[in-house]
Every structure is written in C-alpha cells, then in structure tokens.
C-alpha positions, 0 to 999 in steps of 0.5 A: 490531300491537304498539306502544310504550305512552304512556311506553314504560316498564314503568309503562304497565302500570297499577298499577305505579310505579318509584323510583330512588335513587343514591349518586353517591360510591359509584357505586351505586344501587337501583331499586324496583318498587312495586305499588299492591296486592299482585300475583302474582309469580314469578322465573326464574333462568338465570344461574350466579351469582345473588344474591337475597333472598326469592325462594323465596317466589315459587314458585307452590307457596308460601303468599303470593299476591302481592308489594308490591315488588321491588328491584334493587340494586347492591352485590353481597350488601350490596345485599340490605339494600335490601328492608329499607328498602322493607319499612319504607316499606311497613309505615309505610303499612299495606301488607303480608300480614295474618297474623292480625287485630291482628298487624302486616302484613308487606310482601312485598318480593323483591330481586336484586342485581348487582355494582358494587363494582369500578367506581371508586366510593368504597365505604368506608361503614364499618359501615353500607352505604347500601342500606337507606337507598337502598331507602327513598329509592327507594320514596319517589321512586316514580312513573309517570315515571322516569329511565333509563341511570345511574339507580338500580341502573343507575348503577354497571353495565357491559355488556360493554365499555360503560357499562351502565344501567337500561332500560325499554320497553313494548308494547300490543296491538291488543286492549288488553293492556299488557306492560312490561319493566325491565332493569338491564344489568350483563352479561358479554356484549356488547350489540352485533353484533361489528364494528358499532355495531348492537345485537343487539336492533335488529330489535325497536326501536320509534321509534328508542328506542336510536338507530335504527342498522342494519346497512349491509350484510348481516350478515357471517359472524360469528366464532362464538367469544366476542365481543371486547367482552365483559367478562373472565370473572370470577366474581360480577361480572356480572348482568342483572336484569329485571322483566316485567309485564302487566295480563293476569290470570295465575295464578302458574303461568301467570306462571312460563311468562311469565317463562320465555319472557321470558328469551329477551329476554336472548338477543336482546340479549346474547351470551353470556348466562346464563353461569356468571359472570352472575346473570341473573334475570327477575321477572314480575308481573301487575296483573290489570287485564284478563281474558284469554279462554278460549284461555288457553294461546294468549294466554299464549304470545302475551303472553310472546313480546311480553314477550321482545321488550320485554325485549330492547328494554329491555336495548338501551335501558339501554345506549344511555341510559347516560352515561360515568363516569370510565373507564367509557365509554358506547355513545354516547361510544364511537361518537359520531363514526361515521356 
C-alpha cells in the first residue's frame, strides 16, 4: 500500500524545503526548492516550448554531481533571472560547488519558467524585472510547510479555462520510501473530464485532497477531439512545470528514468499534454537518504510509477487549491453550486 505523507507535500522527502514569493501587483511569482545538501538531479523536457536556465548541466554525462536549488518562475523568459537571486542567497551562506580551494563556491541552481504575462497584472516594471528579488525572497521563505494554489509561481497561472496554481503531494511506501511531487499548472490542456467537474486524476486522489468528486455514472463516450475547456492554442503561453523527488539513493542515470516515467503523471491529469505550445518539464531529485536493494531496476520502476501518480495528484491539487483573480475563475468558483 501507498499512503500520503504527513504533510502531503514534496517536503515529506527529507532534505528538501520549498519557498514562495509573489508580486501581487504584477500577478506573478517564484517558487524555489532548496536542498539541504547538493543533491543529484536531472531534467526531462517533453513540451514543445520550454524555457529553462542551466538545465543542460543536469545531463547525467555532465561534471557537476548535484544541485543546490531549483526555481520555478513566472514571467516567461524574464523569470530566468530568478535563479540569480537564489544563487546569491546560497553563496552568502557558503553553499556551492567547490572548483578549487580558495576560490568562491558556485551554487548550482537550475530553473524553468512559465508564461503569465497576459493575466491582467501590471507588468510595467521598467528596467528591473522583479524576478531576481523574488528568487531571493523565495529562498529566504523556504520551509517544510508552504502554501498551495495562488502561491509562488502559481499566482499567475491558468489551467485550460480555469485558474491554475501550485500543487504538491507525497506518497510513502510500506517499506519506508518517500516520493514527493510539486507542480506549477499553467497548461493549455484541461484538467477535467469533458462535461463533468471531475478531475482526470480522480482515481489517484488521497483523502479528498482535491475535492473528492467522482463520476456519477459510467464514463460517457468521449468526444475524442480536443476538449472545449482548454486554452486557445497560442504559442509560448502555456507550461506545466514539475519537480519529483525521492529519498531513495539513485544515480543520475537512474534519476533520468525516474523522471521519464514520472512524466506520465502529466497525461493522467491533463488533456492534451506535451503539445507544441506547452513547455512541459519535469525535474527529478534524490536526497539519497535511503539505500535501495539489489533489485535496483525493479525498485526504480516501482518508485517511478508511484511518482507519476503523485505528480497527477499534484496537478489536480494545484488547480483545486487556486483562487479566482479578476476574470480568471477558479475551479471551486466555477463549480460552487453543483451538487
């Protein structure tokens, strides 16, 4: 059996913290994952319009063995400033890769961005976009407990026709491994089964974490065309960003397979997904707190399958926890009067 962790957040994976910061006026924000120590990490990109910073170094053939932090930012490519703020915060605390004794340490901070520039917020920030400062604030705010929905990078997000947001979930196995996921849902695709208020991810829900709504009757014959409640297919305006993490001690090559399998969580929660217009990306992190047995490939398969379900739950939870902002209506407001 698999159960949700104590917090039902990615921070149930020991060794990780999450920080959020927002600019309410601009309707944008930043979320940062901080690792207590440099941790193996990889990235797997499946969307057709990604926006990233320092992701190539996460390839398992690269030199640097671990990351200190990962940022998820609004602001489209302006948001690629956010890792600079996090990097400065880490350097001031002596964190980073030691190139040689006596030289400054270099914190390793990768990041990815989503588009929230057309959500009605005031983006007249002049010569200094807010994202470096937001990165600093998010790092300073990092803790084991953190808000979901309109928090951090989720503030300006939209998911299909609904207000998107920041979601997270965790899973603990009977033999003690912990898996966590974090998702910033700004998808072109819809999170709902057409013609219903039921999330595609409903079979994986734990303890009513995204409303507990179920189909009242067997699933009707679906129109297999694109769903009516997705966004208009405009380039560069959509992305779901995710981080999956585990305390299992995985190599970066093993983490790559973990990330690839975890991507299936996108398809369990959104339709369509990995489109030419989305920048869908999954980071995977290991805090290496628990050793796995000699049947490594079987264990990796099991943990990655759980990660995919956990990611699907995080996506639905991010949409469920979001709140309306202006004309961007939340799931709970849209379906408030339905029995």
